[in-house]
Phi, psi and omega in degrees: 000131182293148179291131179267125182255119186277331183232061181288149177216154175232122179258123178246123176259125180244122185221168177252130174237098187066235179266000183266152174253119188255136180242120174229160187209158169210156185237170177292347177264015180064029175271139178230084179296152181302141178289155175216162178250151177289149175306143180305338179294337176274068185282164175304326179296322179293318178297316179298320181297317179297313180298318180296317181292323178292319177299319179297321178298323177294313181298325181269006179054044183247171179278178173276115181285169181303323180297317178293321179298316180298317178294322178298323174299312185297317179296318180299313182294325181291331182269309184269083180215163174058225185296327180294317179295322178295320178299316179297318180298318180294326177295317177301317182292329184280339183277141181293335179243010178062022181258134184227137173275130178254110184259114182262119176253112188252125191259009186214143183299325179290326176290326177291334180278353183274138181277076181299334180295345181269001176298137187240133180298131181305150180066021171226162178248345184224013180264073179274161173301320187287349177232015182295141176278353184232348182230123191240104184282135172225161177258120188274145176231131177276127181211147179271001182288142178290160182225140175200138178297147183264126175288129179239116184271341180228223180279153175286127185272121184240131176235130180259138172244119184223084186294330190280341190194130179284351184254347192293334181276347185299316177301325177294315179300319181296322178293333181263005186302322179297317178293324179293314181294329179283351181087001179291324179239141170250115184271106178283159179301124182292159170255107191218160177062217185288350177279352185277062176268164179298317182297316182290323177299312180295326178296316179293322177298327181281324192262340181297130182293318177226134178209112184258326183225133173247122184243114181261127175240112181172214186247142174230164177202167172243110184247114181051052177071006184249115175294137182222154173241143183270122171247199175232159175264188185291342177265007180083004179273161184293145177218127184261123181259126175296129182298326180296326177292321176298316180297319180294322179295316179297319180294319181294326178286346178057047181275084181287345178280340180281104188258335189219138171237131177250120180257090175274070186216145176298139175071016179294329179252007181290122182284125173270188179300331181255299181197157175279171177301318181297316181297318181299317181295318179292319180300331182266011169117351175291132185296318185212145176223129172257128180219168185252133175291322181221156176297142176234163178302142184300323180294323178292317179298321179294317178299316181296314183295318181297315179296321181296311183293324178296318179292324184288324191247006184309142180297339180283348185269144172263351177208150180262100182264112186289325181289313178297321182294323179291324175297322175299316180296320178296321178299322179296318179295318179297326184269330188255339185257140175294339178263077180298330181299333182295344180298338186257008173284316178287130178232156184246123170260129186230134174268122183091191185238017178239114183275003180279108181271328187231137176257115184258010188298329180256014183287134175238104184277138172228131182304141180292134176302147182303328183289338181269350177287132181304137180283167179286084175037083175261010181237157181258141177307130183305323180298318178288318179299323180296321179289313183290341182280359178222177177296133182215165175248130177271131171241101187260113183274182183248023181242018177286154192306321183295338180274339190296321180302322181288322176296322179291324174298316179299314179301313183297321179295318179295317180297319181297317181289324177299319178291321186282313190258342181243002182048041180239132180248097183300142179299144177296144178080009179297131179304148183302320181296323178288323179294315179294327177297316177300316182296314181297322180290324181285321189242317174134161186294325181297320178296323177296317181293327176295319177298318179298314181300318184297325180279315194266343185289340181261004178289138179298137179271048182210134178220124179304322180295314181293323176301317180293319178296323186299333180289341185263342185290135178244167177312133183161197184243122184230159181231146172224134177262002178293138182282347176254152183281049183296314183294316183297318180291324177295320178297319180296324179284316186280330183230068183296342180272007179257150166276129184237132181232135178233142179222144180207154176301150183211163178079172181303124178072011179065040185280343180237168176247128175263128181244131174230139180210156172221136181275173185304137176062030178259003177058236181265014181277081180267135175262155187216143169202167178250137172258115177287135176286148006269018174137033173295137187290152176287184181300143186304328183296331182255354186299309183295318180295320180295314181297324178291321179293331182265017178277109185291350177278342183239335187238158171269114182253125183243125178256133181242081189293341183261008178060206184122218180273124175280188185276344194287321185209136186297338182250006179273115187246114168286145183305111183284150173283116182228322187263168177300322178298321179302311184291326181283318187261330185269331182281120181234174171285146183300325181292346175275347180260324189251153172297151184305322183288347172264318184290321187300310180293329178293313181291327177297320178295321182290318191269355183241013175217157185303150176251139172252114185249133172208153184078017178249154178231132175294341181272358178260116192295323182284341170292316178297317181297320179300316181296321178298319181287320181297318186258014172055038177076000180264161184295154177296151183302153178303146178072009175296156186215135173251133177260128181240147175284142179305136178093357181286337176059039178244001187302315181296323180297316180292319183288330177285322170081015183300327181265005183263163177305136180062011180054035178256126184288170180225150178299143181230138182226125176275124183206116180295156185296322180296316179294321180296316179300315180303314182291318180297318181288322183294329186245015187296144174290166177294143177292146179289121184290000000 
């Protein structure tokens, strides 16, 4: 009777010899088929081209096209041929379940950057190495550290580290809720937001009684050949941790229960001149590391991780096989995601030749008590809580999701008339300010304002998000770019006991400032006057009352630099800032509009306390210009925070700060409007009576 081999493996070493790519192999049966080289047509340029095209397909959230499939066939056939293919076939036959581990040892940084997991068996369209049910590719690392599967008596303990956002891990937890409730997974308290400092991470690594998997969601980079992960410091600012220091800390703590690290971070598997982040961790004793060759959409990464953890920890399993589980996850991405190419971004680095990380034979699962299941977000992100917990200035932009449908209607109307009456076809993607500038030049500014009025005068002067924000505003200086007085009316409803003052440019070219205010408990009784620039005082009878209303220590003062509809009459339209000329010529510094004794305390309030920014885009030039003028070219105050909607892909731009005053970045947090409203309402202070 032939010997049955339960854990067969085939190790393939791929190396460069001059301009040639050399393939050699050995098996768990001590077979060493003759080495061979790839045909010269499989040049380094061809390999780079395939990897680049596959990466582009991931970035564009697209499928694997026929051209990529054909190349994947050719690469597969070039490697698995002759004696090597015969060796693999015999390994399949010798295994009781026909399953074989394929260990890839890659000897060159360019070879490590190649997606070998995307090789596709000829005469098939979906039988890739990375989703095969019988052949499981891993990237091998030579290490002298001992290896042994970990006995797990209960649930697998998972801890998430998410420095950029306290909410980003929540969708993953919700997808895993069934596994958590079944006791298959134990969801440890995440390290997230501003608490994700190096000291706190190391403290948790030291103090957790059981920790089997560490899952990092955030940003990575290679800086001067050194792989790094981004954490935060004690002030909430970014701090880059060398991955090798993290690996050394884990080794020094002797955490033999920590078997797997998942790096859901850009550049986690990117090979540097020495080693990638994933390789460094495995070299220092971590059994397995999953990392990404290229960034993928957050929803795809979430889908992949959820499928992986369910396959790894299922109650039906007697062992947790990391290689088989990752192939299951890739199949899920290929079948459920429109971006099938993204399935080949996650790769597995494995120390040794046994992918079984956990032994579940003695596991006794008990459902998690309802009280231990994480609640539906009853906490506020610390970065946001930190801003709201002190005096802050709100800068409310006009690019929040609820505003976009009206802006798009406005855009479409302008484009239609330009095409119809001016025989002009504006380029797609033209910025709104440039489009309105064309319209004003073709027809005149009054025609543009009529179009604006027709779209915007019927918009509801109520927004759930602004209503929630209004409960948090305290006396100080705040800004809104909304063309309707949504914020001011919400403040009057939510804080009837406050004095509220609003000011906006008025008159031709915005040469004057219009001031409207209502004192506490005055309902809709708003008073109004114009301040002529550069600051001639109003009539003596209203001077004292106006100065008191504009005191940011006692009143909520709202500045509307882009004009629009004031509070006095629903159809009274101050000339709104719409065109490039408006933003260039009409937008001024506040001190150029107001007398110094009015402007100075307002600007002091703005520039000396944190700012909460939302509805702004770093890609909108007049938003950047406004920030430069407001903060006089100096960096935004410490602890300022910008809120971005998930998927906007601007977080790095804000944090890097190239377009901000003094080129100093600001903390950025992705938070959807529904989640933001929930948090603001759940923790809102009492309304001022």
